N, C-alpha and C positions, 0 to 999 in steps of 0.2 A: 360233774368233773371239775376239779380245781383249776382255775385260770392261772397259768404260770405268769410270773412277772418277767419283764424283759431280761433282767439279770439271770433268772433261773433258766430261761430259754437259751440264753447264750451259753451258760454252763453246760446244759444238757446237750446242746448242739455240738459243743466242743468235744464233750466226752464221747458222743455218738460218732463223731468224725474220727477221733483217735481210735475208737474201738473197731471201726470198719477198715482202717487202713491196711492192716495185716491180711484179713481175708481177701481184700481186693487183689492183693499181690499173689497170695498163695492158692486160694481156692477158685478164683474166677479169672485167672489170667487169660483164659481163652476169650474172655469178653473184651479185655482192655489192653492186653500186651501181646507181643509176638509169641506164637506157639513154636516150640522147638521140634518141628516136624521136618522130615527129609524133603528135599526139593520135589515139587510137583506132586506131593501127596495130597489127596482130597479126603477129608473126613466129615462125617455127619456132624451137624452143629444144631444146638437148640439154645434158645434164649431163656435165661433164668437169673434175672438181676437180684442180687442180695437184698433182702428186706430192709437191711440197715441203710442202704443207699436211698430207698424210697422214703424212709422215715426221716433221714437227714434232709431230703428235699423239702418235705413238709415243714420241718423246723425252720429252714431258711426262708421259706415263703412267709412264715409267721413273723420273721424278723425284717421284712422288707421296709426300707425307708423310702417313702413315696415322695416324688418331686411335686412342685406346684404346676399349674397350667393356666394359661391365659383364658379367661372366661369365653366360652363359646368357640374356641379355636378348633374343636373337633380333631381331625387328623392332620391339620395343616402344618403343625410344627413337629410331626412325628406321630408315634403311636398314641392314640387317644387315651387319656388318663382314666376316664370313666369306664371305657370298655376294658382296659387292661385290668382294672380292679375287679370288674365283673368276671373276667376270664380267670383271674387268679383265685377268686373265691370258689369257682367251679373246680379249679385244679386241686384246691385243698379239700373240698368236701365231696366231690362227685366223680371226678375222673379216675379211672381204674386202669393202671398200667398193665395189670395182670391180664385183662381182656385183650390188650394189644399183643402181649406175649403169646396168648393162646391162639390168636389169629395168625401171627407169624409162624408159630410152631405147627400150625395145621398144614403147612406146606413143607416140602423137603428143603432144608437149609444145609449148607455145607461151608466148610472153611478149607481153602486151598492154599498151599504154600507154593507160590510162583516166584522163583529166584529169591527166596528168602522173605518175600512179602506175604503177609497173611491177608487173604482176600475172602470176605464173606460173600456168598451169593445164594440165591434161590434157584432151584432147577426143577421146573415143572414140565413133565412130558405131555404133549398134546394127545388127544384122543382120536384125531382124525385119521382117515385112511392115508392121507398125505399130510405130513407134518414137516415144517421147515424150521431148522434151528435159528433162533433169533435172540440176540443179546440186546437188552434195553438198558440204557444208562441215564441216570438221573443227573440233577445239577444241584446248585446251591440257591436258596436255603432249604431245598428239599432233601429227599433221601429215597432209599429203595421202597419205603412205605407208599410213596406216590403211585407205584405201579400195581398195588394190590387189587384195585378195581378192574384192571385190565386182565388179570389172570384168567378168570372164568370166560371172559369174552374172547380170548385168544387161544384157549386150550380145549374147549369142550365141544366144538362143532365136530360131528362124526365124519364129515367129508374132508374138510381142510382145517388144519390147526397149526400151532407152533410148538416146538420144544423151547420153552422160554428159559433164558438165563438172565437173571436180574441181579447184578452184582452191586455192592457198595463200593464207590470210588475210594481208593486209599485215603485215609484221614477222615472218612465219613462213616457213620454208623458203626458196625462191628468189624469193619476192615481195619487192618493195622495202620498205624501212623508212620509215615516215612519222614524221618527227620534229616535225611541227607538232602542237599539241594538237587533240583532237577525234576521233581515230580510234577510235570506239566501234563497237558492233555495228550501229547504225543507219547510220553512215557507210559501213561495209563493204557493207551491203545496197544502198545507192545505187550503189556501184561494181559490185556483182554484176548489178544490173538493167541497167546500161549495157553490161556485158560480154555478157549474154545477147542484148540487142538487136543488138549489133555482130556477134554470131555468126549472126544471122538467126533468132532464136527469140523472136517477140513473145508467144508463149504457152508456158509451161514450168511444170514442177513443181520443188519444192525439198525437200531432205532435210537434216537436221542433228542432231548431238548436241553436248553441252557448249556451248562458245561458238557453235558452228555452229547450234545450235537457236535461240539468240537472234537471230543474223543472219538465219536463215530466217524467223523470226517477224516481224521487221521488214520483210522482203521482202513477206510476205503482208499486213501491215497497210497498207503504203504503195502497193503495186502489185497490188492484188487483181484488177483487171481483166485483168492479164497472167498470173495464176497459175491453173494447172489444179488444183493441190492441194498440200498441205503434209504431209510425213511427218516425225515427230520420234521420237527415242528418249531425249529428255531435255527437261525444262522448265527454262528459265533460273531460276537461284536467286533472282533479284530479282523474278520474276514476281508481280504482284498484280493481280487483276481489279478492275474498278470495283465498289464496293459502296456502296449507299445509306447515308446517315448512320444510319438506324435498323436496318440489317440486321445481324443477329447471326451470328457464325461458328458452324458446326455443330461437334459434338463431334469428328468425324473430322478436321476442319480444325485444330482446336485441338490435337489429338493429333499431327498432322503438324508443326505449328509447334514443338511441344515436342521432337519427335524431331529436327527440323532444327536447333534451337538446341543440343541436346546434341551432335549430330554436329559442328557448327561449333566448339564449345568444345574438342572432343577432336581434330578432324582439320583444322580450318580455318585454322591459323596461316599456312600458305603463302599462302592467298587474302588474308588481311589484309596480309601483307607485300607481295604483288603490288599490292594496291589502295592502299597508302599510301606505301611506300618501296622500290619495285622496284629502283631504281638501286643502292641500298646493297648488296643481295644480289647484284646482277649483276656487281659487280667480281670477286668470288671465283668465281662460276659461269662467267663468261666466260674466266677465266684458268686454271681447273683442270678438265680433262676428267673426272676422277674425281668432283670436287664436282658438276659438272653432271649426271653419270650418277646420282649418289646422289639428287639433287633430283628427277629425272624418274622414275627406276625405282621409288622409293618409292610413287608414285601408281599405277603399273601394278600393283604388288603389292597395294596397299590398296583399289583400286577395281574389281578384276576378280574373276570367279568362278573362283578357282583352288584352293579347298580347302586353303589354307594354304601351298602351294608355288607360287611364281610361274611356274615352268616347266611346270606343268600346263596353263597357258594360253598362254604366250608362249615362243618359242625365244630363245636368246641372240642369234641373228642378228636376229630381229625387234626385240628391245629395243635392240640396238646400232645398227641401221640408223637408228632414230628419234633416238637420242642423238647419233650422228655427224652426222646432218643438222643438228641444232641447233648442233653444234660448228663444222662447216666454214662455216656461213653466219653464225655469231656472232649468233644471233637470240634468245638467251635474254632479254635485256632488252627488246627490241622486242616479243617475244611476251608477256612478263609484263605490260607496261604497259597492255594492253587492259583488264585488270581495273580499273586506276585510271580509265581513260576510261569504262568501263561503270558504275562506281560513281557517276559524275556524271550518267549518263543511264540509270537502271535501267528495267526493263521493267514499269513501273507504268501500267496502263491508265486513261485518262480516261473520262469518262461515255460517249462515243460510240465508244470503241475496242473493236473486236471483230474477230477473225480470221474473216472471212465465208467464205473459201474452204473447201472440204472438208478436214478434218484427220484424219490417222491417227496414233495414238500406240502405239509398241511399248515395253512396260514390261518391262525385264529385272530379274530378282530381286536382283542384286547391284549395281544402280544406286545412285547417291547418293540421299538422301531425295527422294522424288517426291510432289508434291501429290496428293490423292485426285482421282479422275476428276470428281466433282461440282464441285470447286473449279476445275479446269482448264476445264470446260465453261462457266463463267461468262465466259471470255474467248475460247474457241476453239470453232469449229463442229466438234465431234468427231463423226466418222462411223464410226470404227473404233478400238477400244481392245483391244490384244492383250497378254495376260499371258503372257510367255515362260517356258518351263520351265527355262532356264539362260542364263547370260551376265551381264555387268556393264556398266561404263561404256564400255568400248571394244568396243562390240557388233560393229562391222565387222570387227575382227580376231578377237574371241573366238567369235562365232557368225555368220559371214557367210551361211551358208545360211538360218538363221532370219530374219535381218534382210532379206536380199534377197527371200525368199519373201513377207514381209509387205509390202515395198515394191511388189512385182509385183502381189500380190492387190489392193492399194489402188488403184494407178493404172490397172490394167487394167479396173477396174470403173467408172471415171469416164467421163462423156460427153466 
């Protein structure tokens, strides 16, 4: 096969991109744009990304301009150059998005119109004699793909199982992008509640990590009469319980705050960018697949229980499935800006705010800084607190058996 010159690649890429612009708008608007459906209508959905989009991705990978790197710096300055080149080569030569599509489409997928917002979700009915409706919410830089390993573990037991609802947060994955201000975790919780009612679930449970924990917490605060229970594996970083004016913080809470501040200074630049100027970063990330990959994969390396090597925890295919989802849906900016919206509406409890529903927390050892249980209990009705032996921030991918067992133990014990 003839090796194209850089100029030929640029020309071919430009023509390919121009060529697919019209089909993206006319033939596959259900993937990328709002669907003109009546309110509260739910329709079956399947993923079928145009081949031109995947070909354009490979052309852009071929055109990557690589930076230099300090010798022997590994991941200390950010995503390691040697590993990213290795991952990119695999992306170009071996990774198969069509296999990801086939796995997604092997489960029932739907698109719902909730108040004019297009929400993608998976809905898998449990096989148990007793099945509880459960909505599970992902965070950033993850996606609904994180939950795929949980599906058989939570739905196939013949005695007790869950009717799983796994949505994509607005601005993530195949859900629509909300370009009006105000799409914060509370706003998403309102959409989730309407979705569950539309599905015929007036009583349900919720589970979440990362941004999903904040969304699930807002669900429990606002719709407690509809909630069976809440299971979390992360506490929102903005969480502050109500404290009386004369109440002093304990030594363990002060120690946690110090640890959190040190972590933020060392690792939190991404969050500050997301919360302040996400659009500036998005120009480059939306244009360069390798740049996007570096931005996302660094977090999977830094926040997981991998013993120093990312592929001790994630396969290349798992990493690239998630990155490719962000690429093909062009959702890096729309996903980042929920940080900005949440910074204007933090999870700060007022005097009468308290999560009354039963709450379980699964604490994984390599999770981001987690408040002590005593501090969490000031705002949450903690009924179960499990200290896990392994795992990190992406618990559903890293330790699906541990997480699913804790979810089952908690909800199966509720009335």
